[in-house]
PyMOL Python script that loads the backbone (N, CA, C, O; Angstrom):
from pymol import cmd

cmd.read_pdbstr("""\
ATOM      1  N   UNK A   1      -9.510 -39.667 -16.215  1.00  0.00           N
ATOM      2  CA  UNK A   1      -9.555 -38.276 -16.656  1.00  0.00           C
ATOM      3  C   UNK A   1      -9.043 -37.375 -15.535  1.00  0.00           C
ATOM      4  O   UNK A   1      -9.552 -37.433 -14.415  1.00  0.00           O
ATOM      5  N   UNK A   2      -8.041 -36.543 -15.825  1.00  0.00           N
ATOM      6  CA  UNK A   2      -7.472 -35.704 -14.760  1.00  0.00           C
ATOM      7  C   UNK A   2      -8.437 -34.613 -14.302  1.00  0.00           C
ATOM      8  O   UNK A   2      -9.249 -34.100 -15.073  1.00  0.00           O
ATOM      9  N   UNK A   3      -8.319 -34.287 -13.040  1.00  0.00           N
ATOM     10  CA  UNK A   3      -9.156 -33.250 -12.454  1.00  0.00           C
ATOM     11  C   UNK A   3      -8.726 -31.886 -12.998  1.00  0.00           C
ATOM     12  O   UNK A   3      -7.533 -31.638 -13.179  1.00  0.00           O
ATOM     13  N   UNK A   4      -9.675 -31.019 -13.254  1.00  0.00           N
ATOM     14  CA  UNK A   4      -9.325 -29.705 -13.789  1.00  0.00           C
ATOM     15  C   UNK A   4      -8.696 -28.834 -12.698  1.00  0.00           C
ATOM     16  O   UNK A   4      -8.953 -29.024 -11.509  1.00  0.00           O
ATOM     17  N   UNK A   5      -7.875 -27.884 -13.121  1.00  0.00           N
ATOM     18  CA  UNK A   5      -7.216 -26.985 -12.177  1.00  0.00           C
ATOM     19  C   UNK A   5      -8.231 -25.996 -11.606  1.00  0.00           C
ATOM     20  O   UNK A   5      -9.226 -25.657 -12.247  1.00  0.00           O
ATOM     21  N   UNK A   6      -7.952 -25.547 -10.387  1.00  0.00           N
ATOM     22  CA  UNK A   6      -8.790 -24.524  -9.769  1.00  0.00           C
ATOM     23  C   UNK A   6      -8.273 -23.155 -10.187  1.00  0.00           C
ATOM     24  O   UNK A   6      -7.065 -22.948 -10.310  1.00  0.00           O
ATOM     25  N   UNK A   7      -9.188 -22.231 -10.402  1.00  0.00           N
ATOM     26  CA  UNK A   7      -8.778 -20.889 -10.776  1.00  0.00           C
ATOM     27  C   UNK A   7      -8.672 -20.003  -9.543  1.00  0.00           C
ATOM     28  O   UNK A   7      -9.504 -20.063  -8.638  1.00  0.00           O
ATOM     29  N   UNK A   8      -7.639 -19.188  -9.530  1.00  0.00           N
ATOM     30  CA  UNK A   8      -7.455 -18.203  -8.477  1.00  0.00           C
ATOM     31  C   UNK A   8      -8.377 -17.024  -8.746  1.00  0.00           C
ATOM     32  O   UNK A   8      -8.489 -16.570  -9.885  1.00  0.00           O
ATOM     33  N   UNK A   9      -9.035 -16.526  -7.712  1.00  0.00           N
ATOM     34  CA  UNK A   9      -9.872 -15.336  -7.830  1.00  0.00           C
ATOM     35  C   UNK A   9      -8.933 -14.135  -7.916  1.00  0.00           C
ATOM     36  O   UNK A   9      -8.296 -13.778  -6.925  1.00  0.00           O
ATOM     37  N   UNK A  10      -8.840 -13.507  -9.088  1.00  0.00           N
ATOM     38  CA  UNK A  10      -7.833 -12.473  -9.333  1.00  0.00           C
ATOM     39  C   UNK A  10      -8.021 -11.247  -8.441  1.00  0.00           C
ATOM     40  O   UNK A  10      -7.044 -10.617  -8.036  1.00  0.00           O
ATOM     41  N   UNK A  11      -9.263 -10.913  -8.139  1.00  0.00           N
ATOM     42  CA  UNK A  11      -9.514  -9.777  -7.249  1.00  0.00           C
ATOM     43  C   UNK A  11      -8.988 -10.057  -5.857  1.00  0.00           C
ATOM     44  O   UNK A  11      -8.417  -9.177  -5.213  1.00  0.00           O
ATOM     45  N   UNK A  12      -9.179 -11.286  -5.389  1.00  0.00           N
ATOM     46  CA  UNK A  12      -8.702 -11.674  -4.060  1.00  0.00           C
ATOM     47  C   UNK A  12      -7.183 -11.754  -4.026  1.00  0.00           C
ATOM     48  O   UNK A  12      -6.564 -11.419  -3.016  1.00  0.00           O
ATOM     49  N   UNK A  13      -6.580 -12.197  -5.124  1.00  0.00           N
ATOM     50  CA  UNK A  13      -5.125 -12.329  -5.193  1.00  0.00           C
ATOM     51  C   UNK A  13      -4.441 -10.976  -5.026  1.00  0.00           C
ATOM     52  O   UNK A  13      -3.328 -10.900  -4.506  1.00  0.00           O
ATOM     53  N   UNK A  14      -5.100  -9.917  -5.464  1.00  0.00           N
ATOM     54  CA  UNK A  14      -4.544  -8.573  -5.360  1.00  0.00           C
ATOM     55  C   UNK A  14      -4.720  -7.996  -3.961  1.00  0.00           C
ATOM     56  O   UNK A  14      -4.034  -7.042  -3.593  1.00  0.00           O
ATOM     57  N   UNK A  15      -5.628  -8.564  -3.184  1.00  0.00           N
ATOM     58  CA  UNK A  15      -5.957  -8.002  -1.873  1.00  0.00           C
ATOM     59  C   UNK A  15      -5.442  -8.804  -0.683  1.00  0.00           C
ATOM     60  O   UNK A  15      -5.238  -8.253   0.399  1.00  0.00           O
ATOM     61  N   UNK A  16      -5.232 -10.101  -0.880  1.00  0.00           N
ATOM     62  CA  UNK A  16      -4.845 -10.964   0.235  1.00  0.00           C
ATOM     63  C   UNK A  16      -3.583 -11.743  -0.076  1.00  0.00           C
ATOM     64  O   UNK A  16      -3.281 -12.026  -1.235  1.00  0.00           O
ATOM     65  N   UNK A  17      -2.839 -12.090   0.990  1.00  0.00           N
ATOM     66  CA  UNK A  17      -1.685 -12.974   0.866  1.00  0.00           C
ATOM     67  C   UNK A  17      -1.847 -14.061   1.921  1.00  0.00           C
ATOM     68  O   UNK A  17      -2.361 -13.800   3.009  1.00  0.00           O
ATOM     69  N   UNK A  18      -1.414 -15.272   1.605  1.00  0.00           N
ATOM     70  CA  UNK A  18      -1.416 -16.359   2.573  1.00  0.00           C
ATOM     71  C   UNK A  18       0.022 -16.519   3.056  1.00  0.00           C
ATOM     72  O   UNK A  18       0.936 -16.688   2.249  1.00  0.00           O
ATOM     73  N   UNK A  19       0.223 -16.466   4.376  1.00  0.00           N
ATOM     74  CA  UNK A  19       1.569 -16.592   4.933  1.00  0.00           C
ATOM     75  C   UNK A  19       2.021 -18.048   4.898  1.00  0.00           C
ATOM     76  O   UNK A  19       1.237 -18.948   4.597  1.00  0.00           O
ATOM     77  N   UNK A  20       3.287 -18.262   5.206  1.00  0.00           N
ATOM     78  CA  UNK A  20       3.848 -19.616   5.213  1.00  0.00           C
ATOM     79  C   UNK A  20       3.124 -20.514   6.219  1.00  0.00           C
ATOM     80  O   UNK A  20       3.037 -21.726   6.024  1.00  0.00           O
ATOM     81  N   UNK A  21       2.615 -19.925   7.274  1.00  0.00           N
ATOM     82  CA  UNK A  21       1.895 -20.705   8.292  1.00  0.00           C
ATOM     83  C   UNK A  21       0.401 -20.794   8.015  1.00  0.00           C
ATOM     84  O   UNK A  21      -0.349 -21.362   8.808  1.00  0.00           O
ATOM     85  N   UNK A  22      -0.028 -20.233   6.893  1.00  0.00           N
ATOM     86  CA  UNK A  22      -1.425 -20.376   6.497  1.00  0.00           C
ATOM     87  C   UNK A  22      -2.358 -19.267   6.936  1.00  0.00           C
ATOM     88  O   UNK A  22      -3.570 -19.378   6.749  1.00  0.00           O
ATOM     89  N   UNK A  23      -1.822 -18.188   7.520  1.00  0.00           N
ATOM     90  CA  UNK A  23      -2.681 -17.074   7.918  1.00  0.00           C
ATOM     91  C   UNK A  23      -2.963 -16.194   6.708  1.00  0.00           C
ATOM     92  O   UNK A  23      -2.132 -16.090   5.807  1.00  0.00           O
ATOM     93  N   UNK A  24      -4.129 -15.563   6.685  1.00  0.00           N
ATOM     94  CA  UNK A  24      -4.487 -14.652   5.608  1.00  0.00           C
ATOM     95  C   UNK A  24      -4.197 -13.223   6.064  1.00  0.00           C
ATOM     96  O   UNK A  24      -4.602 -12.808   7.150  1.00  0.00           O
ATOM     97  N   UNK A  25      -3.490 -12.481   5.215  1.00  0.00           N
ATOM     98  CA  UNK A  25      -3.082 -11.113   5.525  1.00  0.00           C
ATOM     99  C   UNK A  25      -3.814 -10.159   4.591  1.00  0.00           C
ATOM    100  O   UNK A  25      -4.004 -10.451   3.410  1.00  0.00           O
ATOM    101  N   UNK A  26      -4.216  -9.026   5.127  1.00  0.00           N
ATOM    102  CA  UNK A  26      -4.890  -8.008   4.317  1.00  0.00           C
ATOM    103  C   UNK A  26      -4.374  -6.619   4.688  1.00  0.00           C
ATOM    104  O   UNK A  26      -3.783  -6.415   5.748  1.00  0.00           O
ATOM    105  N   UNK A  27      -4.614  -5.680   3.791  1.00  0.00           N
ATOM    106  CA  UNK A  27      -4.297  -4.287   4.076  1.00  0.00           C
ATOM    107  C   UNK A  27      -5.521  -3.592   4.639  1.00  0.00           C
ATOM    108  O   UNK A  27      -6.619  -4.147   4.628  1.00  0.00           O
ATOM    109  N   UNK A  28      -5.332  -2.383   5.129  1.00  0.00           N
ATOM    110  CA  UNK A  28      -6.452  -1.604   5.664  1.00  0.00           C
ATOM    111  C   UNK A  28      -7.095  -0.762   4.564  1.00  0.00           C
ATOM    112  O   UNK A  28      -6.451  -0.392   3.582  1.00  0.00           O
ATOM    113  N   UNK A  29      -8.363  -0.475   4.753  1.00  0.00           N
ATOM    114  CA  UNK A  29      -9.061   0.448   3.858  1.00  0.00           C
ATOM    115  C   UNK A  29      -8.868   1.876   4.378  1.00  0.00           C
ATOM    116  O   UNK A  29      -8.275   2.075   5.439  1.00  0.00           O
ATOM    117  N   UNK A  30      -9.359   2.854   3.644  1.00  0.00           N
ATOM    118  CA  UNK A  30      -9.313   4.281   4.012  1.00  0.00           C
ATOM    119  C   UNK A  30      -7.895   4.844   4.047  1.00  0.00           C
ATOM    120  O   UNK A  30      -7.637   5.799   4.780  1.00  0.00           O
ATOM    121  N   UNK A  31      -6.977   4.282   3.280  1.00  0.00           N
ATOM    122  CA  UNK A  31      -5.593   4.756   3.311  1.00  0.00           C
ATOM    123  C   UNK A  31      -5.134   5.298   1.959  1.00  0.00           C
ATOM    124  O   UNK A  31      -3.933   5.462   1.749  1.00  0.00           O
ATOM    125  N   UNK A  32      -6.049   5.578   1.046  1.00  0.00           N
ATOM    126  CA  UNK A  32      -5.656   5.965  -0.309  1.00  0.00           C
ATOM    127  C   UNK A  32      -5.849   7.443  -0.637  1.00  0.00           C
ATOM    128  O   UNK A  32      -5.062   8.005  -1.399  1.00  0.00           O
ATOM    129  N   UNK A  33      -6.867   8.081  -0.085  1.00  0.00           N
ATOM    130  CA  UNK A  33      -7.081   9.501  -0.393  1.00  0.00           C
ATOM    131  C   UNK A  33      -7.766  10.195   0.784  1.00  0.00           C
ATOM    132  O   UNK A  33      -8.147   9.544   1.757  1.00  0.00           O
ATOM    133  N   UNK A  34      -7.921  11.507   0.691  1.00  0.00           N
ATOM    134  CA  UNK A  34      -8.428  12.347   1.783  1.00  0.00           C
ATOM    135  C   UNK A  34      -7.582  12.104   3.043  1.00  0.00           C
ATOM    136  O   UNK A  34      -8.116  11.905   4.134  1.00  0.00           O
ATOM    137  N   UNK A  35      -6.272  12.124   2.869  1.00  0.00           N
ATOM    138  CA  UNK A  35      -5.371  11.820   3.975  1.00  0.00           C
ATOM    139  C   UNK A  35      -5.018  13.050   4.805  1.00  0.00           C
ATOM    140  O   UNK A  35      -4.523  12.918   5.925  1.00  0.00           O
ATOM    141  N   UNK A  36      -5.268  14.245   4.270  1.00  0.00           N
ATOM    142  CA  UNK A  36      -4.900  15.467   5.001  1.00  0.00           C
ATOM    143  C   UNK A  36      -5.713  15.634   6.272  1.00  0.00           C
ATOM    144  O   UNK A  36      -5.241  16.240   7.233  1.00  0.00           O
ATOM    145  N   UNK A  37      -6.936  15.103   6.288  1.00  0.00           N
ATOM    146  CA  UNK A  37      -7.795  15.266   7.463  1.00  0.00           C
ATOM    147  C   UNK A  37      -7.603  14.162   8.502  1.00  0.00           C
ATOM    148  O   UNK A  37      -8.251  14.173   9.549  1.00  0.00           O
ATOM    149  N   UNK A  38      -6.715  13.207   8.213  1.00  0.00           N
ATOM    150  CA  UNK A  38      -6.492  12.103   9.143  1.00  0.00           C
ATOM    151  C   UNK A  38      -5.206  12.324   9.922  1.00  0.00           C
ATOM    152  O   UNK A  38      -4.206  12.762   9.353  1.00  0.00           O
ATOM    153  N   UNK A  39      -5.218  12.024  11.221  1.00  0.00           N
ATOM    154  CA  UNK A  39      -4.007  12.187  12.023  1.00  0.00           C
ATOM    155  C   UNK A  39      -2.890  11.244  11.563  1.00  0.00           C
ATOM    156  O   UNK A  39      -3.158  10.171  11.024  1.00  0.00           O
ATOM    157  N   UNK A  40      -1.648  11.652  11.780  1.00  0.00           N
ATOM    158  CA  UNK A  40      -0.484  10.855  11.383  1.00  0.00           C
ATOM    159  C   UNK A  40      -0.512   9.472  12.008  1.00  0.00           C
ATOM    160  O   UNK A  40      -0.157   8.484  11.364  1.00  0.00           O
ATOM    161  N   UNK A  41      -0.933   9.403  13.256  1.00  0.00           N
ATOM    162  CA  UNK A  41      -0.987   8.115  13.956  1.00  0.00           C
ATOM    163  C   UNK A  41      -1.928   7.155  13.240  1.00  0.00           C
ATOM    164  O   UNK A  41      -1.611   5.980  13.056  1.00  0.00           O
ATOM    165  N   UNK A  42      -3.079   7.664  12.841  1.00  0.00           N
ATOM    166  CA  UNK A  42      -4.057   6.831  12.137  1.00  0.00           C
ATOM    167  C   UNK A  42      -3.516   6.377  10.791  1.00  0.00           C
ATOM    168  O   UNK A  42      -3.702   5.225  10.399  1.00  0.00           O
ATOM    169  N   UNK A  43      -2.839   7.290  10.076  1.00  0.00           N
ATOM    170  CA  UNK A  43      -2.276   6.949   8.772  1.00  0.00           C
ATOM    171  C   UNK A  43      -1.187   5.890   8.898  1.00  0.00           C
ATOM    172  O   UNK A  43      -1.081   5.012   8.042  1.00  0.00           O
ATOM    173  N   UNK A  44      -0.394   5.959   9.930  1.00  0.00           N
ATOM    174  CA  UNK A  44       0.640   4.939  10.180  1.00  0.00           C
ATOM    175  C   UNK A  44       0.002   3.585  10.432  1.00  0.00           C
ATOM    176  O   UNK A  44       0.460   2.569   9.909  1.00  0.00           O
ATOM    177  N   UNK A  45      -1.044   3.571  11.226  1.00  0.00           N
ATOM    178  CA  UNK A  45      -1.745   2.318  11.546  1.00  0.00           C
ATOM    179  C   UNK A  45      -2.390   1.716  10.292  1.00  0.00           C
ATOM    180  O   UNK A  45      -2.395   0.498  10.117  1.00  0.00           O
ATOM    181  N   UNK A  46      -2.930   2.566   9.429  1.00  0.00           N
ATOM    182  CA  UNK A  46      -3.587   2.090   8.208  1.00  0.00           C
ATOM    183  C   UNK A  46      -2.588   1.496   7.227  1.00  0.00           C
ATOM    184  O   UNK A  46      -2.954   0.677   6.385  1.00  0.00           O
ATOM    185  N   UNK A  47      -1.323   1.907   7.332  1.00  0.00           N
ATOM    186  CA  UNK A  47      -0.297   1.424   6.416  1.00  0.00           C
ATOM    187  C   UNK A  47       0.158   0.001   6.750  1.00  0.00           C
ATOM    188  O   UNK A  47       0.746  -0.676   5.907  1.00  0.00           O
ATOM    189  N   UNK A  48      -0.112  -0.450   7.970  1.00  0.00           N
ATOM    190  CA  UNK A  48       0.329  -1.779   8.403  1.00  0.00           C
ATOM    191  C   UNK A  48      -0.669  -2.854   7.954  1.00  0.00           C
ATOM    192  O   UNK A  48      -1.875  -2.613   7.883  1.00  0.00           O
ATOM    193  N   UNK A  49      -0.144  -4.028   7.657  1.00  0.00           N
ATOM    194  CA  UNK A  49      -1.002  -5.157   7.309  1.00  0.00           C
ATOM    195  C   UNK A  49      -1.557  -5.787   8.582  1.00  0.00           C
ATOM    196  O   UNK A  49      -0.989  -5.638   9.663  1.00  0.00           O
ATOM    197  N   UNK A  50      -2.666  -6.486   8.434  1.00  0.00           N
ATOM    198  CA  UNK A  50      -3.270  -7.171   9.573  1.00  0.00           C
ATOM    199  C   UNK A  50      -3.854  -8.495   9.092  1.00  0.00           C
ATOM    200  O   UNK A  50      -3.928  -8.746   7.889  1.00  0.00           O
ATOM    201  N   UNK A  51      -4.265  -9.331  10.024  1.00  0.00           N
ATOM    202  CA  UNK A  51      -4.816 -10.632   9.648  1.00  0.00           C
ATOM    203  C   UNK A  51      -6.295 -10.493   9.308  1.00  0.00           C
ATOM    204  O   UNK A  51      -6.975  -9.589   9.793  1.00  0.00           O
ATOM    205  N   UNK A  52      -6.771 -11.383   8.485  1.00  0.00           N
ATOM    206  CA  UNK A  52      -8.190 -11.420   8.113  1.00  0.00           C
ATOM    207  C   UNK A  52      -8.961 -11.995   9.294  1.00  0.00           C
ATOM    208  O   UNK A  52      -8.459 -12.866  10.005  1.00  0.00           O
ATOM    209  N   UNK A  53     -10.171 -11.512   9.499  1.00  0.00           N
ATOM    210  CA  UNK A  53     -11.015 -12.000  10.592  1.00  0.00           C
ATOM    211  C   UNK A  53     -11.226 -13.511  10.469  1.00  0.00           C
ATOM    212  O   UNK A  53     -11.328 -14.045   9.365  1.00  0.00           O
ATOM    213  N   UNK A  54     -11.288 -14.184  11.604  1.00  0.00           N
ATOM    214  CA  UNK A  54     -11.416 -15.642  11.646  1.00  0.00           C
ATOM    215  C   UNK A  54     -12.633 -16.123  10.851  1.00  0.00           C
ATOM    216  O   UNK A  54     -12.587 -17.175  10.214  1.00  0.00           O
ATOM    217  N   UNK A  55     -13.715 -15.351  10.892  1.00  0.00           N
ATOM    218  CA  UNK A  55     -14.951 -15.718  10.186  1.00  0.00           C
ATOM    219  C   UNK A  55     -14.784 -15.696   8.674  1.00  0.00           C
ATOM    220  O   UNK A  55     -15.530 -16.371   7.965  1.00  0.00           O
ATOM    221  N   UNK A  56     -13.814 -14.931   8.165  1.00  0.00           N
ATOM    222  CA  UNK A  56     -13.637 -14.775   6.717  1.00  0.00           C
ATOM    223  C   UNK A  56     -12.488 -15.592   6.136  1.00  0.00           C
ATOM    224  O   UNK A  56     -12.347 -15.672   4.915  1.00  0.00           O
ATOM    225  N   UNK A  57     -11.670 -16.196   6.982  1.00  0.00           N
ATOM    226  CA  UNK A  57     -10.465 -16.894   6.514  1.00  0.00           C
ATOM    227  C   UNK A  57     -10.801 -18.023   5.552  1.00  0.00           C
ATOM    228  O   UNK A  57     -10.123 -18.189   4.538  1.00  0.00           O
ATOM    229  N   UNK A  58     -11.829 -18.797   5.850  1.00  0.00           N
ATOM    230  CA  UNK A  58     -12.200 -19.922   4.993  1.00  0.00           C
ATOM    231  C   UNK A  58     -12.564 -19.454   3.586  1.00  0.00           C
ATOM    232  O   UNK A  58     -12.194 -20.083   2.595  1.00  0.00           O
ATOM    233  N   UNK A  59     -13.287 -18.355   3.515  1.00  0.00           N
ATOM    234  CA  UNK A  59     -13.698 -17.793   2.234  1.00  0.00           C
ATOM    235  C   UNK A  59     -12.493 -17.300   1.427  1.00  0.00           C
ATOM    236  O   UNK A  59     -12.428 -17.498   0.214  1.00  0.00           O
ATOM    237  N   UNK A  60     -11.546 -16.660   2.108  1.00  0.00           N
ATOM    238  CA  UNK A  60     -10.342 -16.159   1.442  1.00  0.00           C
ATOM    239  C   UNK A  60      -9.493 -17.320   0.949  1.00  0.00           C
ATOM    240  O   UNK A  60      -8.989 -17.290  -0.174  1.00  0.00           O
ATOM    241  N   UNK A  61      -9.332 -18.340   1.780  1.00  0.00           N
ATOM    242  CA  UNK A  61      -8.529 -19.511   1.379  1.00  0.00           C
ATOM    243  C   UNK A  61      -9.141 -20.209   0.154  1.00  0.00           C
ATOM    244  O   UNK A  61      -8.416 -20.713  -0.703  1.00  0.00           O
ATOM    245  N   UNK A  62     -10.473 -20.235   0.078  1.00  0.00           N
ATOM    246  CA  UNK A  62     -11.144 -20.860  -1.058  1.00  0.00           C
ATOM    247  C   UNK A  62     -10.885 -20.089  -2.351  1.00  0.00           C
ATOM    248  O   UNK A  62     -10.807 -20.684  -3.426  1.00  0.00           O
ATOM    249  N   UNK A  63     -10.754 -18.777  -2.248  1.00  0.00           N
ATOM    250  CA  UNK A  63     -10.499 -17.958  -3.426  1.00  0.00           C
ATOM    251  C   UNK A  63      -9.040 -18.016  -3.865  1.00  0.00           C
ATOM    252  O   UNK A  63      -8.716 -17.694  -5.008  1.00  0.00           O
ATOM    253  N   UNK A  64      -8.156 -18.430  -2.948  1.00  0.00           N
ATOM    254  CA  UNK A  64      -6.728 -18.546  -3.249  1.00  0.00           C
ATOM    255  C   UNK A  64      -6.271 -19.985  -3.053  1.00  0.00           C
ATOM    256  O   UNK A  64      -5.569 -20.279  -2.086  1.00  0.00           O
ATOM    257  N   UNK A  65      -6.655 -20.886  -3.952  1.00  0.00           N
ATOM    258  CA  UNK A  65      -6.381 -22.302  -3.760  1.00  0.00           C
ATOM    259  C   UNK A  65      -4.895 -22.656  -3.728  1.00  0.00           C
ATOM    260  O   UNK A  65      -4.521 -23.689  -3.172  1.00  0.00           O
ATOM    261  N   UNK A  66      -4.049 -21.820  -4.314  1.00  0.00           N
ATOM    262  CA  UNK A  66      -2.621 -22.115  -4.341  1.00  0.00           C
ATOM    263  C   UNK A  66      -1.817 -21.187  -3.448  1.00  0.00           C
ATOM    264  O   UNK A  66      -0.600 -21.080  -3.594  1.00  0.00           O
ATOM    265  N   UNK A  67      -2.492 -20.516  -2.524  1.00  0.00           N
ATOM    266  CA  UNK A  67      -1.835 -19.692  -1.520  1.00  0.00           C
ATOM    267  C   UNK A  67      -1.049 -18.532  -2.085  1.00  0.00           C
ATOM    268  O   UNK A  67       0.115 -18.338  -1.734  1.00  0.00           O
ATOM    269  N   UNK A  68      -1.674 -17.758  -2.958  1.00  0.00           N
ATOM    270  CA  UNK A  68      -0.988 -16.617  -3.581  1.00  0.00           C
ATOM    271  C   UNK A  68      -0.463 -15.646  -2.549  1.00  0.00           C
ATOM    272  O   UNK A  68       0.138 -14.633  -2.904  1.00  0.00           O
TER     273      UNK A  68
END
""", "prot")
cmd.dss("prot")
cmd.show_as("cartoon", "prot")
cmd.util.cbc("prot")
cmd.orient("prot")
């Protein structure tokens, strides 16, 4: 009997990407509204992607079994 397929966590798929080398990438929070009170430098930094914390990578990889 064949093993059933694993389901991708759709919420995680929208928030994280797995790079070719296996790193998990995420966007920053606080970059969607109330931007007038934030300095330009901060807004630029929030627009850049960053890696997921080492403690959370295993959890993210489990939610994205096919490396979305």
